[in-house]
N, C-alpha and C positions, 0 to 999 in steps of 0.2 A: 516263883512264889513259894514260900516256906510256911507251913500251917502246923498248928498242934491243936488238939481238942481234948478236954478232960473226960468226956463221956462218949468216946469214940464208938463204943458198942452199939449205941443208938443211931449212929449217923450213917447215911447212905452215900452222901457226897457233899461237894461244896459248890456254891455259886459265886463267881467272881463278877462284881459290878464294876464298870470302869467308865471314866469320862475325862474330859480335858480341863476341868475346873474342880477345885476342891469342893467335896460334898455334892457335886452334880454328877450323877452316873446315867447320863442321858445317851451315851454311846450304844451300849449293848450289854449283854450278860454272857458269861461263858460257863457251861456246866463242866464241873471237875468231878467226875465219878471217883468214888472212894478207891484208893489203891493202897498197896502195902507201905507202911511207914519205914523210915530208915531205923537204925539201932537206937536212936535217941527218941523215937516216936514222933519224928517230924515228917510231914507229908510235903513232898516237893513237886511242884507243877511249873511247867513253862507255858506261857500264854503268848501267842502271836496276836498283836493288835494292829490292824491294818491302817497305819497313819504314816504321815511323812516323817522324815528323819528330824531328830532333835525336837521332839514335843514331849512335854511332861505329861504323863498319864497317871491318874489318881485311881486307886483300886481299894475297894472294901469287899470283904468275903462274908458269906453266911454259910452255916451248916444246915443240911436238911436231912429229914427222914421221910417216910411215906406220907405223912400228913402235916409236918410242921417245918417251919423255917426259923432259924434263930434270928437275932438282931445282927445288924452288920458289925463287922470287927473294926478295929482301929484302922483309919485310912492309911495307906502307904502310897508314896509317889516314886516314880522312877523316870529318868529320862529315857524316852524312846530312841533307840539308835537302829538305823536301818543297815542290814548287812547286805552287800550287793548280792543279787541272785537268790536272796531268801525272802520269806514273808517278812514283812516290816519290822515288827518290834519284838524282841525276846525279852520276857518278863520274868527274871529269876526269883 
């Protein structure tokens, strides 16, 4: 997952919400603590989602600080592909 944020100096991290249907994030959330961006200001996270192979996963992300959370981002979807011997889904 690749993220950018305009006011990053106030952000402490991101939360990824995901589910198996568009707009329905009933599966779980994943905390993504703030890390260093690349040279283009992009934050890249890999998310392992424990589901069977070839399932479409829908994800939206929020940014948070110590007291607030932003609205959800534009939803993205990816086909979940299981790699033998690895946790189920890698979400770039």
